[in-house]
C-alpha positions as CSV (number, residue, x, y, z in Angstrom):
1,M,-0.1,0.0,-0.1
2,C,1.1,3.6,-0.8
3,G,4.4,4.2,-2.5
4,I,7.7,6.2,-1.8
5,V,10.3,7.5,-4.3
6,A,13.3,9.4,-3.5
7,Y,16.2,10.9,-5.5
8,V,19.4,12.9,-4.9
9,G,21.9,13.3,-7.6
10,P,22.9,15.7,-10.5
11,K,19.8,15.3,-12.6
12,D,16.5,16.8,-12.5
13,A,14.5,15.0,-9.8
14,A,10.9,15.5,-10.8
15,P,10.8,13.3,-14.0
16,I,12.5,10.5,-12.0
17,L,10.0,10.9,-9.1
18,L,7.1,10.8,-11.5
19,E,8.3,7.9,-13.3
20,G,8.9,6.0,-10.1
21,L,5.5,6.8,-8.9
22,Q,4.1,5.5,-12.1
23,R,5.9,2.0,-11.5
24,L,4.3,2.0,-8.1
25,E,0.7,2.7,-9.1
26,Y,-0.1,-1.1,-8.8
27,R,0.4,-0.8,-5.1
28,G,-3.0,1.2,-4.9
29,Y,-3.5,4.7,-4.0
30,D,-5.9,7.6,-4.2
31,S,-3.7,10.7,-4.4
32,A,-0.1,11.7,-5.3
33,G,2.3,14.3,-4.7
34,V,6.1,15.4,-5.0
35,V,8.5,17.8,-3.5
36,V,11.9,19.0,-4.8
37,S,14.5,21.1,-2.9
38,N,15.8,24.0,-4.8
39,K,16.2,27.4,-2.6
40,G,13.4,26.1,-0.7
41,L,10.9,23.4,-1.1
42,K,8.6,23.2,-4.0
43,M,5.5,21.0,-3.8
44,R,2.8,19.6,-5.8
45,K,0.2,17.2,-4.8
46,V,-3.3,16.3,-6.2
47,K,-6.2,13.9,-5.4
48,G,-6.2,11.4,-8.3
49,R,-3.7,9.4,-10.5
50,V,-0.1,10.0,-11.1
51,A,-1.0,11.3,-14.7
52,D,-3.0,14.1,-12.9
53,L,0.0,14.8,-10.8
54,A,2.3,14.8,-13.8
55,A,-0.2,17.4,-15.5
56,A,-0.2,19.7,-12.5
57,V,3.6,20.0,-12.1
58,P,4.9,23.1,-14.0
59,A,7.8,23.2,-16.4
60,R,10.1,25.3,-13.9
61,F,9.8,22.7,-11.1
62,K,13.4,22.2,-10.9
63,G,15.5,20.5,-8.3
64,T,18.2,17.8,-8.1
65,V,16.8,16.4,-4.8
66,G,13.3,15.3,-4.2
67,I,10.8,12.9,-2.7
68,G,7.3,11.5,-3.9
69,H,4.5,9.5,-2.7
70,T,1.3,7.7,-3.7
71,R,-1.1,7.7,-0.9
72,W,-4.0,5.1,0.1
73,A,-6.3,6.8,2.5
74,T,-6.2,5.7,6.2
75,H,-6.4,8.8,8.2
76,G,-8.6,11.4,6.4
77,V,-10.5,11.2,3.2
78,P,-8.7,11.3,-0.3
79,S,-8.1,15.0,-1.1
80,D,-5.5,17.3,-2.1
81,V,-4.7,18.5,1.4
82,N,-4.5,14.9,2.8
83,A,-2.2,13.9,0.1
84,H,1.6,13.6,0.8
85,P,4.1,15.1,1.1
86,H,3.4,17.1,4.4
87,L,5.3,20.2,5.2
88,S,6.1,21.8,8.6
89,N,4.5,25.3,9.2
90,D,7.8,27.1,8.4
91,E,8.2,25.0,5.2
92,R,11.6,23.7,6.1
93,V,10.8,19.9,6.6
94,A,9.0,17.8,4.1
95,V,7.9,14.1,4.9
96,V,6.3,11.2,3.0
97,H,5.1,8.1,5.0
98,N,3.6,4.8,4.7
99,G,2.3,3.1,7.7
100,I,0.2,4.2,10.6
101,I,1.4,6.3,13.6
102,E,-0.7,4.8,16.5
103,N,0.0,7.7,18.8
104,A,-0.6,10.5,16.3
105,D,-3.6,12.0,18.3
106,E,-1.4,12.2,21.5
107,L,1.5,13.7,19.5
108,R,-0.9,16.0,17.5
109,A,-2.3,17.4,20.9
110,K,1.2,18.2,22.2
111,L,2.3,20.0,19.0
112,E,-0.8,22.2,18.7
113,A,-0.2,23.1,22.3
114,D,3.2,24.1,21.3
115,G,1.8,26.3,18.4
116,A,1.9,23.8,15.4
117,V,-1.0,24.5,12.9
118,F,-2.2,21.3,11.2
119,L,-3.8,21.6,7.8
120,S,-4.6,17.8,7.0
121,E,-6.5,15.0,8.8
122,T,-3.4,12.7,8.5
123,D,-1.3,11.0,11.1
124,T,1.8,11.9,8.9
125,E,1.7,15.5,9.2
126,V,2.6,14.8,12.9
127,L,6.0,13.6,11.7
128,A,6.6,16.9,9.8
129,H,6.0,19.1,12.8
130,L,8.0,17.0,15.1
131,I,11.1,16.5,12.9
132,A,11.0,20.4,12.0
133,R,11.0,21.1,15.9
134,T,13.9,18.6,16.5
135,V,15.9,19.4,13.6
136,K,16.5,22.9,15.1
137,E,17.9,21.4,18.3
138,T,20.4,19.2,16.5
139,D,23.2,19.5,14.0
140,S,22.1,16.9,11.5
141,L,18.7,15.8,9.8
142,E,19.6,12.2,10.6
143,E,19.8,12.9,14.2
144,A,16.4,15.0,13.9
145,V,14.5,12.2,12.2
146,R,16.0,9.6,14.7
147,L,15.0,11.5,17.9
148,A,11.6,12.4,16.6
149,L,11.0,8.6,15.7
150,K,11.8,7.6,19.3
151,R,8.6,9.5,20.3
152,V,6.5,7.6,17.5
153,V,4.6,4.3,18.1
154,G,3.5,2.5,15.1
155,T,4.7,1.5,11.6
156,Y,6.4,3.7,9.2
157,G,8.6,4.0,6.0
158,I,9.5,7.6,5.4
159,A,11.6,10.0,3.4
160,V,12.5,13.3,4.7
161,L,13.8,16.5,3.1
162,D,15.2,19.5,5.1
163,A,15.3,22.8,2.7
164,E,18.5,23.8,4.8
165,R,20.3,20.7,3.8
166,P,19.4,20.4,0.1
167,G,21.9,17.7,-0.6
168,E,20.5,14.8,1.3
169,V,17.6,12.7,2.0
170,V,16.9,10.6,5.2
171,V,15.0,7.6,5.1
172,A,13.9,5.3,7.7
173,R,11.7,1.9,8.2
174,N,9.8,0.2,10.9
175,G,7.5,-2.5,9.6
176,S,7.1,-0.7,6.1
177,P,9.6,-1.3,3.3
178,I,12.3,0.9,2.2
179,V,15.0,-0.1,-0.5
180,L,18.0,1.9,-1.4
181,G,19.1,2.2,-4.9
182,I,22.9,2.8,-5.8
183,G,23.6,4.7,-8.9
184,E,26.4,6.4,-10.5
185,K,27.1,9.5,-8.3
186,E,23.2,9.3,-7.5
187,M,21.2,7.7,-5.0
188,F,17.5,6.4,-5.0
189,A,15.1,5.2,-2.3
190,A,11.7,3.6,-2.6
191,S,9.2,1.4,-1.0
192,D,9.7,-1.2,-3.9
193,V,12.4,-2.0,-6.2
194,A,9.8,-1.5,-9.1
195,A,10.6,2.2,-9.0
196,L,14.4,1.6,-9.1
197,V,15.1,-0.9,-11.7
198,R,15.2,1.5,-14.6
199,Y,18.1,3.4,-12.8
200,T,19.9,0.6,-10.9
201,R,19.9,-3.0,-10.1
202,Q,22.2,-2.6,-7.1
203,V,20.0,-2.2,-3.9
204,V,20.1,-2.4,-0.2
205,H,17.2,-3.3,2.1
206,L,16.8,-1.4,5.2
207,E,16.0,-3.6,8.3
208,D,13.3,-2.3,10.9
209,G,14.6,0.4,13.1
210,E,17.2,1.5,10.5
211,L,17.8,4.9,9.1
212,A,19.8,6.0,6.0
213,V,21.3,9.3,4.8
214,L,21.4,9.5,1.0
215,R,23.8,11.8,-0.8
216,A,24.8,11.9,-4.4
217,D,28.1,10.3,-3.5
218,G,26.8,7.5,-1.5
219,F,25.0,6.5,1.6
220,N,25.2,5.7,5.3
221,T,22.9,3.5,7.4
222,F,22.5,3.7,11.0
223,A,20.5,1.7,13.9
224,S,18.0,3.5,16.1
225,D,20.7,4.1,18.6
226,A,22.9,6.1,16.2
227,R,25.2,3.2,15.6
228,E,26.4,2.9,12.1
229,T,25.6,-0.2,10.4
230,A,27.2,-2.1,7.5
231,K,25.1,-3.1,4.4
232,E,26.1,-5.0,1.5
233,P,24.2,-4.4,-1.9
234,L,22.4,-7.0,-3.6
235,T,21.8,-7.4,-7.5
236,V,18.1,-7.6,-8.4
237,D,17.4,-10.1,-11.3
238,W,14.2,-7.8,-12.3
239,E,14.6,-5.2,-15.1
240,A,12.4,-2.2,-16.3
241,A,11.0,-4.5,-19.1
242,H,9.2,-6.7,-16.6
243,Y,7.1,-3.8,-15.6
244,D,5.8,-3.2,-19.0
245,T,2.6,-4.6,-20.3
246,G,4.5,-6.3,-23.2
247,G,1.7,-5.7,-25.9
248,Y,-1.1,-7.1,-23.7
249,E,-4.1,-5.1,-22.7
250,H,-3.7,-5.7,-19.1
251,Y,-0.6,-6.6,-16.7
252,L,-3.0,-9.3,-15.4
253,L,-3.5,-11.2,-18.8
254,K,0.3,-10.7,-19.3
255,E,1.0,-12.4,-15.9
256,I,-1.5,-15.2,-16.5
257,S,0.2,-15.9,-20.0
258,E,3.7,-15.9,-18.5
259,Q,3.1,-18.9,-16.3
260,P,4.6,-21.7,-18.5
261,D,7.9,-19.6,-18.1
262,T,7.3,-18.8,-14.5
263,V,6.7,-22.3,-13.3
264,A,9.9,-23.4,-15.5
265,R,11.8,-20.8,-13.4
266,T,10.3,-22.2,-10.2
267,L,11.4,-25.6,-11.0
268,R,14.8,-24.8,-12.7
269,G,17.6,-26.8,-11.1
270,R,15.4,-28.1,-8.3
271,L,14.6,-31.8,-9.5
272,D,17.2,-34.4,-9.0
273,E,16.6,-37.3,-11.7
274,R,19.2,-39.6,-9.9
275,F,17.3,-39.7,-6.6
276,N,14.0,-38.4,-7.7
277,V,14.0,-35.8,-5.1
278,A,13.8,-32.0,-4.9
279,H,17.0,-30.0,-4.3
280,L,16.1,-27.0,-2.1
281,G,19.3,-25.9,-0.5
282,G,17.7,-22.7,0.8
283,L,15.9,-24.5,3.4
284,N,19.1,-24.7,5.6
285,M,18.1,-28.0,6.9
286,D,19.9,-31.5,6.9
287,A,18.0,-34.7,6.6
288,R,18.1,-35.5,10.3
289,E,16.7,-32.2,11.1
290,T,14.2,-32.4,8.4
291,R,12.8,-35.7,9.8
292,S,12.5,-34.3,13.4
293,F,9.4,-32.3,12.5
294,R,6.1,-33.9,13.2
295,R,3.7,-31.2,11.8
296,V,3.7,-28.4,9.2
297,K,1.9,-25.1,9.8
298,I,1.5,-22.7,6.8
299,I,0.5,-19.1,7.2
300,G,-0.3,-16.5,4.6
301,C,-2.9,-13.9,3.5
302,G,-5.4,-14.0,0.6
303,S,-4.3,-15.9,-2.2
304,A,-1.0,-17.0,-0.5
305,Y,-3.2,-18.5,2.2
306,Y,-5.2,-20.5,-0.4
307,S,-2.0,-21.7,-2.0
308,G,-1.0,-22.7,1.5
309,Q,-4.1,-24.9,1.6
310,I,-3.0,-26.6,-1.7
311,G,0.6,-26.9,0.0
312,A,-0.9,-28.6,3.3
313,Q,-2.7,-31.2,1.1
314,L,0.4,-31.9,-0.9
315,I,2.5,-32.2,2.1
316,E,0.0,-34.7,4.0
317,E,-0.3,-36.6,0.7
318,L,3.4,-37.0,-0.3
319,A,5.2,-36.6,2.9
320,R,2.5,-38.0,5.3
321,I,3.1,-35.2,8.0
322,P,0.1,-33.8,9.5
323,A,-0.3,-30.1,7.7
324,D,-2.7,-27.2,7.7
325,A,-3.1,-23.6,6.7
326,E,-4.2,-20.5,8.5
327,P,-4.6,-16.9,7.6
328,A,-1.6,-15.1,9.0
329,S,-3.8,-12.1,9.8
330,E,-5.6,-14.4,12.4
331,F,-2.6,-16.4,13.6
332,R,-0.7,-13.3,15.0
333,Y,-3.6,-12.4,17.1
334,R,-4.6,-15.6,18.9
335,N,-1.3,-16.4,21.1
336,P,-0.7,-19.5,19.1
337,V,1.0,-22.5,20.8
338,V,4.4,-22.8,19.1
339,E,5.9,-26.3,19.3
340,A,9.4,-27.3,18.6
341,D,8.5,-30.2,16.4
342,T,6.5,-28.0,14.2
343,L,7.9,-26.6,10.9
344,Y,6.2,-23.3,10.0
345,V,6.0,-21.9,6.5
346,A,5.3,-18.4,5.7
347,I,4.2,-17.3,2.2
348,S,4.2,-13.9,0.7
349,Q,4.6,-12.6,-3.0
350,S,6.1,-9.3,-1.8
351,G,7.8,-10.6,1.1
352,E,6.5,-7.5,3.1
353,T,2.9,-8.5,3.8
354,Y,2.6,-7.0,7.3
355,D,0.2,-9.4,9.0
356,T,2.5,-12.3,7.7
357,L,5.7,-10.6,8.8
358,A,4.3,-9.9,12.3
359,A,3.3,-13.6,12.6
360,V,6.8,-14.8,11.6
361,Q,8.4,-12.3,14.2
362,E,6.2,-13.5,16.9
363,L,7.1,-17.3,15.8
364,K,10.6,-16.3,16.0
365,R,10.3,-14.8,19.2
366,K,8.8,-18.0,20.6
367,G,11.6,-20.2,19.1
368,G,9.7,-21.5,16.2
369,R,11.5,-22.7,13.0
370,V,10.2,-20.7,10.1
371,L,10.7,-21.3,6.3
372,G,9.5,-18.6,3.8
373,I,8.2,-18.9,0.2
374,V,8.5,-15.5,-1.3
375,N,9.1,-13.9,-4.8
376,T,11.0,-11.0,-3.9
377,V,14.9,-11.5,-3.1
378,G,16.2,-9.6,0.0
379,S,12.5,-8.8,1.3
380,A,11.7,-8.5,5.0
381,I,10.1,-12.0,5.3
382,A,13.0,-13.7,3.5
383,R,15.3,-12.1,5.9
384,E,13.4,-13.0,8.8
385,C,13.1,-16.6,8.1
386,D,15.4,-19.3,8.9
387,G,15.5,-20.6,5.4
388,G,13.2,-20.8,2.4
389,V,12.2,-21.1,-1.4
390,Y,12.5,-18.2,-3.9
391,L,9.8,-18.4,-6.6
392,H,11.7,-16.4,-9.2
393,A,8.3,-15.6,-10.9
394,G,9.4,-12.2,-11.7
395,P,7.5,-9.0,-10.6
396,E,3.8,-9.2,-10.5
397,V,2.3,-5.9,-11.0
398,S,-1.4,-6.7,-11.2
399,V,-3.1,-6.4,-7.8
400,A,-4.6,-9.8,-8.2
401,S,-2.0,-12.4,-7.8
402,T,-1.8,-15.2,-10.6
403,K,1.5,-16.3,-11.6
404,A,2.9,-16.0,-8.0
405,F,0.0,-18.1,-6.7
406,T,0.7,-20.8,-9.2
407,S,4.5,-20.7,-8.5
408,T,3.9,-21.0,-4.9
409,A,1.7,-24.1,-5.4
410,V,4.6,-25.4,-7.5
411,A,7.1,-24.5,-4.6
412,F,4.8,-26.5,-2.1
413,A,5.0,-29.5,-4.5
414,L,8.7,-29.4,-4.3
415,L,8.7,-28.8,-0.7
416,A,6.2,-31.9,-0.3
417,L,8.6,-33.9,-2.5
418,H,11.6,-33.0,-0.5
419,L,9.8,-33.9,2.8
420,G,8.6,-37.0,1.4
421,R,11.8,-38.4,0.1
422,V,13.4,-37.8,3.3
423,R,10.8,-39.9,5.0
424,D,8.7,-42.5,3.3
425,L,7.9,-41.5,-0.2
426,S,9.3,-44.3,-2.5
427,P,11.7,-43.6,-5.3
428,A,8.9,-44.7,-7.6
429,D,6.5,-42.1,-6.4
430,G,9.2,-39.6,-6.3
431,R,9.8,-40.3,-10.0
432,R,6.1,-40.1,-10.7
433,I,6.0,-36.5,-9.1
434,C,9.2,-35.4,-10.7
435,E,7.8,-36.3,-14.1
436,G,4.5,-34.7,-13.5
437,L,6.2,-31.2,-12.3
438,R,8.3,-31.4,-15.4
439,A,5.1,-31.6,-17.6
440,L,3.5,-28.7,-15.9
441,P,4.9,-25.8,-18.3
442,D,3.6,-27.5,-21.4
443,Q,0.2,-28.4,-19.8
444,I,-0.3,-24.8,-18.8
445,K,0.5,-23.9,-22.6
446,E,-2.5,-26.2,-23.4
447,I,-4.7,-24.5,-20.9
448,L,-3.9,-20.9,-22.0
449,A,-4.7,-22.1,-25.7
450,L,-8.4,-22.4,-24.3
451,E,-8.7,-18.8,-23.7
452,P,-11.3,-18.2,-26.5
453,Q,-13.6,-20.8,-25.0
454,V,-13.1,-19.3,-21.5
455,K,-13.6,-15.9,-22.8
456,E,-16.9,-17.0,-24.1
457,L,-18.1,-18.7,-20.8
458,A,-16.9,-15.7,-18.8
459,E,-19.1,-13.3,-20.8
460,K,-22.1,-15.9,-20.5
461,Y,-21.9,-15.9,-16.6
462,A,-20.7,-12.4,-16.0
463,D,-24.0,-10.9,-15.4
464,S,-24.8,-13.3,-12.5
465,P,-25.4,-11.4,-9.3
466,S,-23.5,-14.3,-7.4
467,I,-21.6,-17.4,-8.2
468,M,-21.0,-20.4,-5.9
469,F,-17.6,-22.2,-6.3
470,V,-17.4,-25.7,-5.1
471,G,-14.6,-28.4,-4.8
472,R,-13.9,-31.4,-2.7
473,V,-10.6,-32.0,-0.8
474,R,-7.9,-31.2,-3.5
475,G,-10.5,-29.2,-5.3
476,Y,-11.6,-26.9,-2.4
477,P,-8.7,-24.5,-2.3
478,V,-8.8,-24.2,-6.0
479,A,-12.6,-23.2,-5.5
480,R,-11.6,-20.7,-2.9
481,E,-8.9,-19.1,-5.0
482,G,-11.3,-19.0,-8.1
483,A,-13.9,-17.3,-6.1
484,Q,-11.3,-14.8,-4.8
485,K,-10.0,-14.0,-8.1
486,L,-13.7,-13.3,-9.6
487,K,-14.8,-11.1,-6.8
488,E,-11.7,-9.0,-6.3
489,I,-11.3,-8.0,-10.1
490,S,-15.0,-8.4,-11.4
491,Y,-16.9,-7.4,-8.2
492,V,-19.2,-10.2,-8.9
493,H,-20.1,-11.8,-5.5
494,A,-18.7,-15.3,-5.2
495,E,-18.7,-18.1,-2.4
496,A,-16.6,-21.0,-2.2
497,Y,-17.7,-24.0,-0.2
498,P,-16.4,-27.6,0.2
499,A,-18.7,-29.7,-2.1
500,S,-19.6,-32.0,0.8
501,E,-21.0,-28.9,2.7
502,L,-23.6,-28.0,0.1
503,K,-26.3,-29.9,1.8
504,H,-25.4,-28.3,5.2
505,G,-26.8,-24.9,4.4
506,P,-25.5,-23.5,1.2
507,L,-27.9,-25.6,-1.1
508,A,-30.5,-23.2,0.0
509,L,-29.0,-20.6,-2.2
510,I,-28.9,-22.7,-5.3
511,G,-31.4,-21.9,-8.2
512,P,-31.5,-20.5,-11.6
513,E,-30.1,-17.1,-10.6
514,M,-27.1,-18.7,-8.7
515,P,-24.7,-20.7,-11.0
516,T,-22.1,-22.8,-9.8
517,V,-18.5,-23.4,-10.8
518,A,-17.5,-27.0,-9.8
519,I,-13.9,-28.3,-9.5
520,V,-14.2,-31.8,-10.6
521,P,-10.7,-33.7,-10.9
522,D,-10.7,-37.1,-12.3
523,D,-9.5,-38.8,-9.0
524,E,-11.0,-41.2,-6.3
525,L,-13.6,-38.6,-5.5
526,L,-15.1,-38.3,-9.1
527,D,-18.2,-40.0,-8.5
528,K,-19.0,-38.0,-5.2
529,N,-18.6,-34.8,-7.2
530,L,-20.7,-35.9,-10.0
531,T,-23.4,-36.7,-7.4
532,T,-23.0,-33.0,-6.2
533,L,-23.5,-31.7,-9.6
534,G,-26.7,-33.8,-10.0
535,E,-28.0,-32.1,-6.6
536,I,-27.3,-28.8,-8.1
537,R,-29.0,-29.4,-11.3
538,A,-32.0,-31.0,-9.7
539,R,-32.7,-27.6,-7.9
540,G,-32.5,-25.6,-11.3
541,G,-28.8,-24.4,-10.7
542,R,-26.7,-23.9,-13.7
543,V,-23.3,-25.7,-13.6
544,L,-20.1,-24.8,-15.2
545,M,-17.6,-27.9,-14.5
546,V,-13.9,-27.4,-14.7
547,G,-12.3,-30.9,-14.8
548,H,-10.7,-33.6,-16.8
549,R,-13.8,-35.4,-18.4
550,V,-16.7,-33.9,-20.3
551,A,-19.8,-34.4,-18.0
552,D,-23.1,-35.8,-18.8
553,P,-25.2,-32.7,-20.1
554,K,-27.7,-33.6,-17.5
555,L,-25.1,-32.7,-14.9
556,A,-23.4,-29.6,-16.4
557,D,-24.3,-26.8,-18.7
558,D,-20.8,-26.1,-19.9
559,C,-17.5,-27.8,-19.3
560,L,-13.9,-26.6,-19.2
561,I,-11.6,-29.5,-19.7
562,V,-7.9,-29.1,-18.7
563,P,-4.9,-31.6,-19.2
564,K,-4.6,-34.2,-16.3
565,N,-1.4,-34.6,-14.4
566,E,-0.8,-36.8,-11.3
567,V,-3.7,-36.6,-8.9
568,E,-1.6,-34.6,-6.2
569,L,-0.5,-32.0,-8.8
570,D,-3.8,-31.6,-10.5
571,P,-5.0,-28.5,-8.3
572,I,-2.1,-26.5,-9.8
573,L,-3.6,-26.7,-13.3
574,L,-7.2,-26.4,-12.2
575,G,-6.7,-23.1,-11.0
576,I,-5.4,-21.5,-14.3
577,P,-8.6,-21.5,-16.2
578,L,-10.5,-19.9,-13.4
579,Q,-7.8,-17.0,-13.6
580,L,-8.8,-16.5,-17.1
581,F,-12.6,-16.8,-16.3
582,A,-12.2,-14.2,-13.7
583,Y,-10.2,-11.9,-16.1
584,H,-12.6,-12.1,-18.9
585,A,-15.6,-11.5,-16.7
586,A,-14.0,-8.3,-15.3
587,V,-13.2,-7.0,-18.9
588,A,-16.8,-7.8,-19.9
589,L,-17.9,-5.7,-17.1
590,E,-15.6,-3.0,-17.8
591,R,-13.7,-3.1,-14.4
592,D,-10.4,-1.6,-13.8
593,V,-8.6,-5.1,-13.9
594,D,-5.1,-4.3,-12.8
595,K,-6.3,-1.9,-10.0
596,P,-9.3,-3.2,-8.3
597,R,-11.2,-0.8,-6.2
598,N,-10.4,-0.6,-2.3
599,L,-7.5,-3.1,-2.8
600,A,-3.6,-2.7,-3.0
601,K,-0.8,-5.1,-4.0
602,S,1.2,-5.2,-1.0
603,V,-0.6,-4.8,2.3
604,T,1.9,-3.3,4.6
605,V,-0.3,-2.0,7.2
606,E,-3.0,-3.5,9.4
């Protein structure tokens, strides 16, 4: 949520800030603004899109140091006044901020008593006044920011300018990401590497509690106690071209279409033909330690949670270890029992999802062993975990997750294979799963070739007021993710239920006005699933079946037939036509596919 960009160097800052903010639009926002330093601070901010901000920036908006922001409203309605940056009353200090200041009301009251005049409803403006008062008492902006933040309770990623120190930017983080970009005699900072990759691939991730001072000739980082810290730059694999639509109408369709390649990258170098096992060196566990775990607990939010349900099923089937998945947003609040013989797995595409990060930190505090499955190298969750698996799916720009969801399910198949072969999975079954995994990219291509048929079906069902999704055992998390995709990008209400639960309540909703999307794999539960279709049809419900065989016309109005893999891996394939179905339903309804209302790509606040 929200986006930060900062620049210091020899170039005109405004175009760099605006281009960086455009790269961060996928994070979700309702207003945008920039400020540059040039004989004082010059600011422009607007309610609306970055394009509106660019139109409002005058030609003579010059300065070689600046900060920019896209805001997603938390305190105060979207407006020009509430947009970031925020200035101190003397216009000396400018601040942009991601996160929430929990004691903002208390600080605001004290500052107003000291004479500060607040123009906005935001918690962020507190920081501008607080730093402005502190900077007059110190000899450095870094020290002023550090002392001011000692009075703050909450989460923040901030960038700060001081008009009297025009050659530097100070940034800091606590629970909200800040990444530094190292250029040639220029420095950048942002809340996401997407804003940096056009200019540099050398980055440094700040840890919680760290600050950094950026100057054109380099940077210094400090802990909250003013002790200087040492940081080693990383080289990111992503390039600016990864953030272009590549000729597709929407990022979402591009990312769905990339899945044969992204799955191949997730698998690359990780399948051992000799021993029919998965090589996952990043787990940082030897075979003896791996065998010591008696349970697996998976945590994630949204689509990550549903991929975790697929993962739990895979682990139980292949490794015969009890496994379950839970929303990280609930896990972190319920004082969980953390057991030494439980392996915890945290999932996040961005690696910065706040609820998941907080759950990981709580697990680590209680001595839990935590693995991460993330897409972003060097992200906060990746750094917090004891080991893990990178997806290598490339940047995902559209708010709705598709390729990262699929690659996460594949990563869980690799983890389940690894755990299983250390335990009781036979070499023959290991070979069977390895061959199934190798077949996935080509099978995904076959599914993508069905797009014209899926488009026709999506347009047929798009005007439904509500759609039921059902699946049984392996099919249930696929149904949940299918419903999630449909409602988040098309705004069509969708519910997902286990097929076995229909008669325990939801069947009352079934009728001609409520179609059902049924996930029906060709497995040992096929007959049970076909019986469920009969129950729906007997009550006048329309049925779209997604599976491996064409159903009797008496059981389904429409069928989407996908290639069959091993029964354990079939859920990975069954979810992909549902992504296309949701996409084309959203297009038919003229929705903003890549930036659905009220949602953001990376949820970094509570």
